[in-house]
KEFIGU-986306 format. One line per field, with one value per atom (N, C-alpha, C, O, CB): residue number from 1; y, x, z; residue in one letter; atom name. Coordinates in Angstrom, 3 decimals. Glycine has a CB too. Layout:
! KEFIGU-986306
nr = (NUM, ...)
yy = (Y, ...)
xx = (X, ...)
zz = (Z, ...)
rest = (A, ...)
atom = (CA, ...)
END
This chain:
! KEFIGU-986306
nr = (1, 1, 1, 1, 1, 2, 2, 2, 2, 2, 3, 3, 3, 3, 3, 4, 4, 4, 4, 4, 5, 5, 5, 5, 5, 6, 6, 6, 6, 6, 7, 7, 7, 7, 7, 8, 8, 8, 8, 8, 9, 9, 9, 9, 9, 10, 10, 10, 10, 10, 11, 11, 11, 11, 11, 12, 12, 12, 12, 12, 13, 13, 13, 13, 13, 14, 14, 14, 14, 14, 15, 15, 15, 15, 15, 16, 16, 16, 16, 16, 17, 17, 17, 17, 17, 18, 18, 18, 18, 18, 19, 19, 19, 19, 19, 20, 20, 20, 20, 20, 21, 21, 21, 21, 21, 22, 22, 22, 22, 22, 23, 23, 23, 23, 23, 24, 24, 24, 24, 24, 25, 25, 25, 25, 25, 26, 26, 26, 26, 26, 27, 27, 27, 27, 27, 28, 28, 28, 28, 28, 29, 29, 29, 29, 29, 30, 30, 30, 30, 30, 31, 31, 31, 31, 31, 32, 32, 32, 32, 32, 33, 33, 33, 33, 33, 34, 34, 34, 34, 34, 35, 35, 35, 35, 35, 36, 36, 36, 36, 36, 37, 37, 37, 37, 37, 38, 38, 38, 38, 38, 39, 39, 39, 39, 39, 40, 40, 40, 40, 40, 41, 41, 41, 41, 41, 42, 42, 42, 42, 42, 43, 43, 43, 43, 43, 44, 44, 44, 44, 44, 45, 45, 45, 45, 45, 46, 46, 46, 46, 46, 47, 47, 47, 47, 47, 48, 48, 48, 48, 48, 49, 49, 49, 49, 49, 50, 50, 50, 50, 50, 51, 51, 51, 51, 51, 52, 52, 52, 52, 52, 53, 53, 53, 53, 53, 54, 54, 54, 54, 54, 55, 55, 55, 55, 55, 56, 56, 56, 56, 56, 57, 57, 57, 57, 57, 58, 58, 58, 58, 58, 59, 59, 59, 59, 59, 60, 60, 60, 60, 60, 61, 61, 61, 61, 61, 62, 62, 62, 62, 62, 63, 63, 63, 63, 63, 64, 64, 64, 64, 64, 65, 65, 65, 65, 65, 66, 66, 66, 66, 66, 67, 67, 67, 67, 67, 68, 68, 68, 68, 68, 69, 69, 69, 69, 69, 70, 70, 70, 70, 70, 71, 71, 71, 71, 71, 72, 72, 72, 72, 72, 73, 73, 73, 73, 73, 74, 74, 74, 74, 74, 75, 75, 75, 75, 75, 76, 76, 76, 76, 76, 77, 77, 77, 77, 77, 78, 78, 78, 78, 78, 79, 79, 79, 79, 79, 80, 80, 80, 80, 80, 81, 81, 81, 81, 81)
yy = (-1.175, -0.016, 1.258, 2.302, -0.014, 1.194, 2.258, 2.835, 2.048, 1.778, 4.140, 4.756, 5.162, 4.751, 3.863, 5.955, 6.611, 5.524, 5.754, 7.900, 4.324, 3.385, 2.288, 1.345, 2.837, 2.424, 1.286, 1.064, 2.025, 1.554, -0.275, -0.669, -0.955, -1.433, -1.896, -0.677, -1.045, -2.239, -2.513, 0.108, -2.911, -4.150, -3.872, -4.684, -4.823, -2.679, -2.525, -2.273, -2.297, -1.668, -1.972, -1.717, -3.109, -3.173, -0.937, -4.135, -5.452, -6.059, -7.150, -6.442, -5.412, -5.895, -5.034, -3.827, -5.973, -5.549, -4.679, -4.502, -5.377, -5.181, -3.272, -2.986, -2.445, -2.174, -1.959, -2.244, -1.507, -2.624, -2.243, -0.742, -3.999, -4.898, -5.031, -5.182, -6.294, -4.966, -5.180, -6.300, -6.339, -3.974, -7.207, -8.274, -7.927, -7.156, -9.165, -8.527, -8.170, -9.261, -9.227, -8.026, -10.276, -11.359, -10.770, -10.094, -12.670, -11.068, -10.722, -12.098, -13.124, -9.590, -11.939, -12.986, -13.195, -12.242, -12.637, -14.384, -14.604, -13.767, -13.285, -16.098, -13.536, -12.834, -11.242, -10.531, -13.595, -10.870, -9.424, -8.411, -7.503, -9.094, -8.680, -7.627, -7.680, -6.643, -7.936, -8.857, -8.896, -8.158, -7.465, -10.312, -8.315, -7.608, -6.094, -5.352, -8.050, -5.662, -4.283, -3.712, -2.661, -3.970, -4.433, -3.968, -3.907, -2.949, -4.921, -4.917, -4.885, -3.818, -3.251, -6.180, -3.543, -2.459, -1.133, -0.216, -2.547, -1.116, 0.204, 0.445, 1.572, 0.224, -0.613, -0.425, -0.280, 0.297, -1.548, -0.766, -0.348, 1.013, 1.685, -1.203, 1.438, 2.803, 3.847, 4.852, 3.031, 3.478, 4.266, 4.311, 5.398, 3.731, 3.308, 3.276, 3.955, 4.634, 1.821, 3.772, 4.293, 5.795, 6.556, 3.641, 6.188, 7.672, 8.398, 9.553, 7.958, 7.753, 8.227, 8.321, 9.353, 7.427, 7.205, 7.102, 8.156, 8.629, 5.678, 8.487, 9.160, 10.755, 11.558, 8.382, 11.012, 12.330, 13.360, 13.002, 12.373, 14.691, 15.737, 15.848, 16.066, 17.079, 15.719, 15.774, 14.863, 15.212, 15.602, 13.692, 12.523, 12.966, 12.777, 11.093, 13.518, 13.893, 14.954, 14.905, 14.335, 15.925, 17.042, 16.531, 16.934, 17.994, 15.696, 15.210, 14.378, 14.272, 14.452, 13.741, 12.906, 13.832, 13.576, 11.982, 14.861, 15.924, 16.594, 16.785, 17.063, 16.860, 17.424, 16.581, 17.072, 17.776, 15.362, 14.260, 14.030, 13.809, 12.878, 14.104, 13.898, 15.204, 15.129, 13.706, 16.390, 17.622, 17.600, 17.948, 18.932, 17.167, 17.150, 16.147, 16.426, 16.788, 14.968, 14.059, 14.534, 14.230, 12.740, 15.221, 15.864, 16.834, 16.811, 16.541, 17.673, 18.619, 18.056, 18.605, 19.405, 16.915, 16.216, 15.746, 15.914, 15.192, 15.101, 14.564, 15.604, 15.391, 13.740, 16.638, 17.701, 18.542, 18.608, 18.555, 19.199, 20.239, 19.576, 19.772, 21.128, 18.809, 18.237, 17.149, 17.302, 17.564, 16.158, 15.217, 15.813, 15.764, 14.023, 16.396, 17.114, 16.271, 15.105, 17.593, 16.789, 16.027, 14.963, 14.933, 17.027, 14.128, 13.186, 13.897, 15.026, 12.097, 13.321, 14.066, 14.139, 13.233, 13.314, 15.428, 15.744, 15.016, 14.941, 17.082, 14.339, 13.629, 12.284, 11.638, 13.599, 11.720, 10.408, 9.356, 8.192, 10.190, 9.677, 8.718, 8.103, 8.779, 9.347, 6.876, 6.204, 6.437, 6.061, 4.433, 7.099, 7.122, 6.103, 6.137, 8.325, 5.152, 4.181, 3.218, 3.072, 3.491, 2.555, 1.534, 0.349, -0.148, 0.956, -0.111, -1.252, -1.079, -2.005, -1.905, 0.201, 0.467, 0.302, 0.478, 1.978)
xx = (0.737, 0.019, 0.745, 0.225, -0.764, 1.987, 2.968, 3.021, 3.095, 4.308, 2.992, 3.172, 1.863, 0.784, 3.923, 1.969, 0.808, 0.133, -1.017, 1.269, 0.750, 0.116, -0.511, -1.085, 1.078, -0.392, -0.784, -2.285, -3.034, -0.415, -2.763, -4.124, -4.654, -3.901, -4.269, -5.895, -6.602, -7.436, -7.784, -7.448, -7.724, -8.573, -9.995, -10.564, -8.798, -10.468, -11.654, -11.659, -12.701, -12.324, -10.340, -10.181, -10.240, -10.275, -8.782, -10.248, -10.203, -11.639, -11.894, -9.035, -12.499, -13.913, -14.939, -14.911, -14.177, -15.860, -16.849, -18.005, -18.812, -17.364, -17.948, -18.955, -20.223, -21.077, -18.388, -20.471, -21.698, -22.780, -23.940, -21.466, -22.529, -23.655, -24.406, -23.838, -23.177, -25.675, -26.669, -27.486, -28.105, -27.652, -27.618, -28.421, -29.887, -30.279, -28.008, -30.725, -32.197, -33.033, -34.256, -32.816, -32.143, -32.840, -33.171, -32.379, -31.922, -34.381, -34.869, -35.401, -35.729, -36.073, -35.418, -35.860, -37.416, -38.142, -35.516, -37.850, -39.316, -40.144, -41.186, -39.723, -39.767, -40.522, -40.073, -40.395, -40.363, -39.399, -38.890, -40.136, -40.217, -37.968, -41.015, -42.274, -42.966, -43.393, -43.444, -43.090, -43.666, -42.796, -43.334, -43.906, -41.545, -40.695, -40.759, -40.651, -39.382, -40.946, -40.972, -42.219, -42.219, -40.835, -43.314, -44.620, -44.568, -45.035, -45.780, -44.008, -43.765, -42.781, -43.040, -43.294, -41.813, -40.893, -41.634, -41.465, -39.837, -42.453, -43.266, -44.220, -44.316, -44.079, -44.977, -45.929, -45.243, -45.814, -46.875, -43.974, -43.290, -42.784, -42.769, -42.219, -42.379, -41.984, -43.165, -43.041, -41.402, -44.205, -45.414, -45.879, -46.253, -46.506, -45.893, -46.232, -45.145, -45.430, -46.430, -43.892, -42.819, -42.801, -42.641, -41.448, -42.952, -42.988, -44.108, -43.940, -43.037, -45.325, -46.422, -46.192, -46.435, -47.534, -45.706, -45.407, -44.358, -44.501, -44.877, -43.391, -42.355, -42.474, -41.543, -41.163, -43.667, -43.722, -44.039, -44.649, -44.811, -43.603, -43.841, -45.384, -45.746, -43.261, -46.212, -47.576, -48.131, -48.963, -48.195, -47.674, -48.000, -47.535, -48.274, -47.235, -46.396, -45.893, -46.689, -47.050, -44.384, -47.041, -47.873, -49.226, -49.714, -47.992, -49.828, -51.104, -51.040, -52.051, -51.673, -49.858, -49.718, -49.657, -50.315, -48.424, -48.922, -48.765, -50.294, -50.720, -47.668, -50.911, -52.109, -53.073, -53.849, -52.566, -53.056, -53.997, -53.763, -54.666, -53.787, -52.400, -51.943, -52.463, -53.007, -50.234, -52.257, -52.751, -54.248, -54.722, -52.408, -55.018, -56.444, -56.829, -57.723, -57.130, -56.138, -56.501, -56.111, -56.773, -55.852, -55.096, -54.682, -55.700, -56.112, -53.245, -56.224, -57.136, -58.464, -59.129, -57.216, -58.900, -59.997, -60.013, -61.022, -60.155, -58.850, -58.710, -58.641, -59.122, -57.543, -58.053, -57.860, -59.016, -59.591, -56.643, -59.474, -60.669, -62.051, -62.891, -60.600, -62.185, -63.676, -63.842, -64.835, -64.034, -63.127, -63.444, -63.307, -64.207, -62.592, -62.073, -61.884, -61.194, -60.908, -63.200, -60.907, -60.238, -61.286, -62.481, -59.677, -60.648, -61.636, -62.474, -62.148, -60.904, -63.541, -64.322, -63.526, -62.828, -65.769, -63.781, -63.008, -63.372, -62.601, -63.075, -64.750, -65.246, -64.850, -65.261, -66.658, -63.903, -63.495, -64.327, -63.931, -63.330, -65.562, -66.509, -65.956, -65.243, -67.837, -66.227, -65.635, -66.800, -67.959, -65.283, -66.342, -67.272, -67.176, -67.949, -67.180, -66.220, -66.050, -67.201, -67.849, -64.727, -67.443, -68.661, -68.582, -69.606, -68.844, -67.404, -67.228, -67.025, -66.732, -66.078, -67.227, -67.058, -68.513, -68.637, -66.421)
zz = (0.045, 0.020, -0.033, 0.360, 1.057, -0.530, -0.612, -1.967, -2.910, -0.224, -2.198, -3.449, -4.104, -3.677, -4.318, -5.123, -5.788, -6.661, -7.033, -6.688, -7.039, -7.886, -7.079, -7.622, -8.864, -5.702, -4.836, -4.997, -5.173, -3.312, -4.936, -5.017, -3.588, -2.740, -5.941, -3.332, -2.152, -2.500, -3.649, -1.606, -1.459, -1.638, -2.305, -3.033, -0.214, -1.977, -2.774, -4.089, -4.745, -2.341, -4.662, -6.102, -6.837, -8.066, -6.402, -6.086, -6.773, -6.613, -7.122, -6.131, -5.965, -5.666, -6.253, -6.009, -4.179, -7.022, -7.459, -6.408, -6.095, -8.760, -5.937, -4.749, -5.222, -4.377, -3.713, -6.506, -6.990, -7.058, -7.215, -8.492, -6.955, -7.148, -5.817, -4.736, -7.671, -5.984, -4.706, -4.904, -5.967, -4.420, -4.118, -4.159, -4.024, -3.149, -3.181, -4.932, -4.828, -4.014, -3.879, -6.319, -3.472, -2.621, -1.287, -0.630, -2.411, -0.931, 0.392, 1.161, 0.565, 0.230, 2.418, 3.269, 3.033, 2.748, 4.776, 3.158, 2.873, 3.785, 3.342, 3.037, 5.074, 6.021, 6.139, 7.091, 7.380, 5.186, 5.232, 5.313, 6.140, 3.863, 4.407, 4.529, 5.873, 6.380, 3.407, 6.466, 7.707, 8.792, 9.656, 8.052, 8.726, 9.574, 9.460, 10.437, 9.342, 8.166, 7.956, 8.521, 9.163, 6.539, 8.268, 8.996, 10.524, 11.138, 8.644, 11.101, 12.507, 13.007, 14.068, 12.903, 12.408, 12.526, 12.458, 13.262, 11.450, 11.446, 11.309, 12.412, 12.900, 10.016, 12.859, 14.050, 15.267, 16.192, 14.223, 15.423, 16.625, 16.619, 17.650, 16.893, 15.525, 15.451, 15.746, 16.446, 14.068, 15.163, 15.388, 16.834, 17.274, 14.552, 17.565, 18.999, 19.812, 20.798, 19.489, 19.393, 20.203, 20.001, 20.955, 19.838, 18.852, 18.621, 19.241, 19.635, 17.200, 19.363, 20.039, 21.492, 22.116, 19.761, 22.056, 23.513, 24.056, 25.183, 23.801, 23.309, 23.664, 23.129, 23.190, 23.145, 22.652, 22.048, 23.176, 24.184, 20.886, 22.990, 23.935, 24.230, 25.387, 23.387, 23.314, 23.528, 24.491, 25.327, 22.387, 24.379, 25.333, 26.735, 27.701, 24.884, 26.863, 28.307, 28.764, 29.940, 28.396, 28.053, 28.372, 28.805, 29.861, 27.190, 28.066, 28.396, 29.634, 30.329, 27.277, 29.982, 31.232, 32.409, 33.417, 31.201, 32.332, 33.307, 33.627, 34.767, 32.679, 32.573, 32.703, 33.415, 34.235, 31.485, 33.142, 33.691, 35.161, 35.969, 32.932, 35.462, 36.875, 37.635, 38.737, 36.982, 36.969, 37.735, 37.979, 39.061, 36.959, 36.913, 37.078, 38.199, 38.998, 35.737, 38.248, 39.274, 40.752, 41.744, 38.951, 40.771, 42.082, 42.322, 43.482, 42.082, 41.580, 41.776, 42.165, 43.043, 40.645, 41.510, 41.906, 43.290, 43.975, 41.089, 43.806, 45.057, 46.229, 47.341, 45.028, 45.896, 46.936, 46.981, 48.068, 46.692, 46.017, 45.968, 45.998, 46.877, 44.625, 44.990, 44.922, 45.992, 46.703, 43.415, 46.233, 47.198, 48.603, 49.441, 47.021, 48.797, 50.038, 51.092, 50.818, 50.555, 52.288, 53.326, 53.904, 53.609, 54.483, 54.746, 55.519, 56.469, 56.837, 56.313, 56.901, 57.949, 59.374, 59.830, 58.153, 59.992, 61.148, 62.302, 63.258, 61.443, 62.293, 63.569, 63.770, 64.734, 63.632, 62.728, 62.903, 62.368, 62.434, 64.178, 61.787, 61.257, 60.040, 59.298, 60.965, 59.778, 58.484, 57.365, 57.537, 58.730, 56.212, 55.105, 54.042, 53.084, 54.500, 54.171, 53.176, 53.260, 54.296, 53.312, 52.127, 52.106, 53.007, 53.475, 50.718, 53.259, 53.944, 55.584, 56.341, 53.294, 55.942, 57.358, 58.060, 59.272, 57.573)
rest = (X, X, X, X, X, X, X, X, X, X, X, X, X, X, X, X, X, X, X, X, X, X, X, X, X, X, X, X, X, X, X, X, X, X, X, X, X, X, X, X, X, X, X, X, X, X, X, X, X, X, X, X, X, X, X, X, X, X, X, X, X, X, X, X, X, X, X, X, X, X, X, X, X, X, X, X, X, X, X, X, X, X, X, X, X, X, X, X, X, X, X, X, X, X, X, X, X, X, X, X, X, X, X, X, X, X, X, X, X, X, X, X, X, X, X, X, X, X, X, X, X, X, X, X, X, X, X, X, X, X, X, X, X, X, X, X, X, X, X, X, X, X, X, X, X, X, X, X, X, X, X, X, X, X, X, X, X, X, X, X, X, X, X, X, X, X, X, X, X, X, X, X, X, X, X, X, X, X, X, X, X, X, X, X, X, X, X, X, X, X, X, X, X, X, X, X, X, X, X, X, X, X, X, X, X, X, X, X, X, X, X, X, X, X, X, X, X, X, X, X, X, X, X, X, X, X, X, X, X, X, X, X, X, X, X, X, X, X, X, X, X, X, X, X, X, X, X, X, X, X, X, X, X, X, X, X, X, X, X, X, X, X, X, X, X, X, X, X, X, X, X, X, X, X, X, X, X, X, X, X, X, X, X, X, X, X, X, X, X, X, X, X, X, X, X, X, X, X, X, X, X, X, X, X, X, X, X, X, X, X, X, X, X, X, X, X, X, X, X, X, X, X, X, X, X, X, X, X, X, X, X, X, X, X, X, X, X, X, X, X, X, X, X, X, X, X, X, X, X, X, X, X, X, X, X, X, X, X, X, X, X, X, X, X, X, X, X, X, X, X, X, X, X, X, X, X, X, X, X, X, X, X, X, X, X, X, X, X, X, X, X, X, X, X, X, X, X, X, X, X, X, X, X, X, X)
atom = (N, CA, C, O, CB, N, CA, C, O, CB, N, CA, C, O, CB, N, CA, C, O, CB, N, CA, C, O, CB, N, CA, C, O, CB, N, CA, C, O, CB, N, CA, C, O, CB, N, CA, C, O, CB, N, CA, C, O, CB, N, CA, C, O, CB, N, CA, C, O, CB, N, CA, C, O, CB, N, CA, C, O, CB, N, CA, C, O, CB, N, CA, C, O, CB, N, CA, C, O, CB, N, CA, C, O, CB, N, CA, C, O, CB, N, CA, C, O, CB, N, CA, C, O, CB, N, CA, C, O, CB, N, CA, C, O, CB, N, CA, C, O, CB, N, CA, C, O, CB, N, CA, C, O, CB, N, CA, C, O, CB, N, CA, C, O, CB, N, CA, C, O, CB, N, CA, C, O, CB, N, CA, C, O, CB, N, CA, C, O, CB, N, CA, C, O, CB, N, CA, C, O, CB, N, CA, C, O, CB, N, CA, C, O, CB, N, CA, C, O, CB, N, CA, C, O, CB, N, CA, C, O, CB, N, CA, C, O, CB, N, CA, C, O, CB, N, CA, C, O, CB, N, CA, C, O, CB, N, CA, C, O, CB, N, CA, C, O, CB, N, CA, C, O, CB, N, CA, C, O, CB, N, CA, C, O, CB, N, CA, C, O, CB, N, CA, C, O, CB, N, CA, C, O, CB, N, CA, C, O, CB, N, CA, C, O, CB, N, CA, C, O, CB, N, CA, C, O, CB, N, CA, C, O, CB, N, CA, C, O, CB, N, CA, C, O, CB, N, CA, C, O, CB, N, CA, C, O, CB, N, CA, C, O, CB, N, CA, C, O, CB, N, CA, C, O, CB, N, CA, C, O, CB, N, CA, C, O, CB, N, CA, C, O, CB, N, CA, C, O, CB, N, CA, C, O, CB, N, CA, C, O, CB, N, CA, C, O, CB, N, CA, C, O, CB, N, CA, C, O, CB, N, CA, C, O, CB, N, CA, C, O, CB, N, CA, C, O, CB, N, CA, C, O, CB, N, CA, C, O, CB, N, CA, C, O, CB, N, CA, C, O, CB, N, CA, C, O, CB, N, CA, C, O, CB)
END
């Protein structure tokens, strides 16, 4: 590999040939991969994170403000008491 007329291993091999053969289940794998990408992109999107934080804040508001604290006289308000 010394000198200006040196040949590299890739000079001896035709790298332009691409095989057109595919595995029999390649289309099924491509569909599964596309489905996984769709779900993963939806699950990790910023919109989903904002919706999750909003849902958590709404649930906290529901528990604190709407339902309120337990009764102060010690009586049980649960159905099984």
